[in-house]
C-alpha positions as CSV (number, residue, x, y, z in Angstrom):
1,M,-18.9,-10.5,-16.4
2,T,-17.0,-7.6,-14.9
3,S,-14.7,-7.9,-11.9
4,D,-15.3,-5.9,-8.8
5,K,-11.7,-6.2,-7.7
6,V,-8.6,-4.3,-8.7
7,K,-5.0,-5.6,-8.4
8,I,-2.6,-3.5,-6.5
9,R,1.1,-4.0,-5.9
10,V,2.4,-3.1,-2.5
11,V,6.1,-2.6,-1.9
12,A,7.0,-2.5,1.7
13,N,9.4,-3.6,4.4
14,P,9.1,-7.4,5.1
15,S,8.1,-6.7,8.7
16,F,5.0,-4.9,7.3
17,F,3.9,-8.0,5.5
18,A,4.6,-10.1,8.6
19,D,2.3,-7.8,10.6
20,V,-0.4,-8.1,7.9
21,T,0.0,-11.9,8.0
22,N,-0.2,-12.1,11.8
23,E,-3.3,-9.8,11.9
24,A,-5.0,-11.9,9.2
25,L,-4.3,-15.1,11.2
26,R,-5.5,-13.5,14.4
27,L,-8.8,-12.3,12.8
28,D,-9.1,-15.4,10.6
29,R,-9.3,-13.2,7.5
30,S,-7.3,-12.9,4.3
31,Q,-4.3,-10.6,3.9
32,S,-6.3,-8.8,1.2
33,F,-9.1,-8.1,3.8
34,I,-6.6,-6.6,6.2
35,L,-5.1,-4.4,3.4
36,Q,-8.6,-3.4,2.3
37,R,-9.3,-2.1,5.8
38,C,-6.1,-0.2,5.9
39,V,-6.7,1.4,2.5
40,G,-10.3,2.1,3.2
41,T,-9.4,3.9,6.4
42,T,-6.4,5.8,4.9
43,L,-7.7,7.0,1.5
44,P,-10.4,9.3,2.9
45,R,-7.8,10.8,5.3
46,L,-5.3,11.3,2.4
47,A,-8.1,12.9,0.2
48,A,-8.9,15.4,2.9
49,L,-5.3,16.7,3.1
50,S,-4.6,20.0,1.6
51,P,-2.1,19.9,-1.3
52,A,0.0,22.5,0.6
53,S,0.1,20.5,3.8
54,T,3.4,19.4,5.2
55,E,2.2,15.8,5.0
56,V,1.6,16.0,1.2
57,Q,4.8,17.9,0.7
58,A,6.7,15.1,2.5
59,M,5.0,12.4,0.4
60,K,6.0,14.2,-2.8
61,K,9.7,13.9,-1.7
62,L,9.5,10.1,-1.2
63,S,11.6,8.2,-3.8
64,C,8.8,5.7,-4.3
65,R,6.8,8.4,-6.0
66,N,9.5,8.9,-8.6
67,R,9.2,6.2,-11.2
68,D,12.6,7.0,-12.8
69,A,14.3,6.7,-9.5
70,M,12.6,3.4,-8.8
71,E,13.7,2.0,-12.2
72,T,17.3,3.1,-11.8
73,S,17.7,2.1,-8.1
74,P,15.1,-0.5,-7.1
75,P,15.0,-1.4,-3.4
76,S,17.2,-4.4,-2.5
77,S,15.4,-7.6,-1.6
78,R,16.5,-7.3,2.0
79,D,15.0,-3.8,2.3
80,A,11.7,-4.2,0.6
81,E,9.6,-6.8,-1.1
82,S,6.6,-6.6,-3.4
83,R,3.3,-8.4,-3.2
84,V,0.1,-8.3,-5.2
85,F,-3.3,-7.9,-3.5
86,F,-6.8,-7.8,-4.9
87,L,-9.1,-5.1,-3.3
88,P,-12.6,-4.0,-4.1
89,E,-12.9,-1.6,-6.9
90,S,-15.2,0.6,-4.8
91,L,-12.4,1.7,-2.6
């Protein structure tokens, strides 16, 4: 049997996770459901961006895109935390 879910690791400010938790409670849904909706809405918008756009250029400069920078200077626990979510593979 194959799984229709993929595991993703999200690194974000703790307040982001608090917002996700609060919204999940408000809607009586799981946190993964809330993230699925966010990712499902955002991915098509990101895919539509031109590689030369200012948005894409700004994303390329983010330190989280640089694996070497992440390994040498991981975010402190007070600045960011990491959580694992399972989302549909079809996203």
